[in-house]
N, C-alpha and C positions, 0 to 999 in steps of 0.2 A: 582505599579503605584500610588496607594493611598498614599504611603509614600512620593513619590516625590511631589505630589500635596500639601500635608500638609507641607512639608519642604519649598516649594516655598511660600505658604500662610503665613508662619511665617517669611518670608523675606530672606530665603536662596536662593542661586543661584546654579542651576544645569543644565547642558546640557549633555544629553546622547550622547555618540559617536555613530553615526548612523552606524549600520551594514546593511546588505542587507534586513532586515525585512523578513527573510525566514518564520518565524512563521506566520506573517500576510498574506503572500502569501499562505501558507498552509491552513490557515483558510478560505481564499476566495475561494480556490479550492474545499472546502467542501468534504474532504475525507470520504468515506463511505465503509461499509463492502459489499463485492461483493455478497456473497450467498443470504442474505436476499433481496437484491435489485433485483437480477435476478429472484429468485423464487417467491417472494411475492410483489415486488415493494415497499419494506420497506426501508427507508433511515435511517439506524442506523449509527451514527458517528463512525469513526474509533477510537479505543481506548476506546469506551464505553463498560461498563460492564453490560449493560442493559439486555442482554440475558443470561449472565452467571456471576453473581456478585462475585463468589468465585475465578474465574480464573484470574490470573494476567499475564499470558504469552502473551507478545506482538506479538509473531509470531502465535498466535492461529487463526487469521483471515486474509484472503486476503482482502486488501483494495485498492481502486482506487479513483481518484478524480472524482467528479461529474461535475465540471465546469472547462472549460479551461480558465485560466487567461492570459496566455502568451504563446509564442512559447516554453518556457522551461517546461511548464506543461506536465507531462507524459500522455500517452494515457488515455483518460477518460473511465469510465465504459460503457457509451453509444457508444463510438467509437469502443471499443473492442467487444461489442455485435453485432454491425453492421458489423464488419469486420469478426468475427469468429463464431457468432451464440451463443445462450444461452447455448446449451449443452456443447460446447467446453469450454466456460467460467466457467461453474460450475465444469467441469472436472479439469481445471487448478486450481481453487480455492481449490478444495478437495485435489489435489496433494500438493499444497502449505502448507496446514494444516498438512499433514502427514510427509512430507520429506523436511525439510528446511535446514538441515545441509550442504549437499553437492550438492544441486540442487537450481536452480534459475528459476523462472517463467519469461519468456519473453512475456509479454502481447501483445506487438506489433506484434510479429511473431506468437504467439499462440503456443509456444512450451515450454518445460521444458529443461533447459540445465544443465548438470553436470558441476559444477565449478571446477577449478583446485585447487588441494590441494597443499600446500606448500611442503609437504613431498613426493609427487608423481610426476611422469613425466607428460608431456603435453598430453598424450594419453587419459586422463580422460574427455576431453570435448566431449560432445555428443549433437546432435541436436534433440533428440527424448526422449520421456518418456520411461522408462523401461517398457516392456510389462507386467510384473507381478504386476505393481502398479495399474493404473487406466485404461489403454488402453484395449479395448475389442477385438482388433484384434490380 
């Protein structure tokens, strides 16, 4: 952005083709890490390496938006806590950190789903967490 400002200041003409401004929307939603917020009420921005500066794995943390900007905003952390409770949210966040390859956390329903693999048939979709992972029952 600073380059564009300087270019215009020097007399150049530039108009960016407007996309949907997804980055601006994402920033307004204030995505934060789930576990520190639920356990200690700390608001650590998603993508921040504040708690583990050597780790670069983007799937290392479960993140949720803090603020609902529009109807398109996914379920916020506060909505998820109200809907499922703190213990369930921590369980889902823990599970997301451990097994992300073939599973997907559905924060709205409060479940972990096995996603379909391209090489396997459609019997792979499940609506529950495997009992040997984080479920105590």
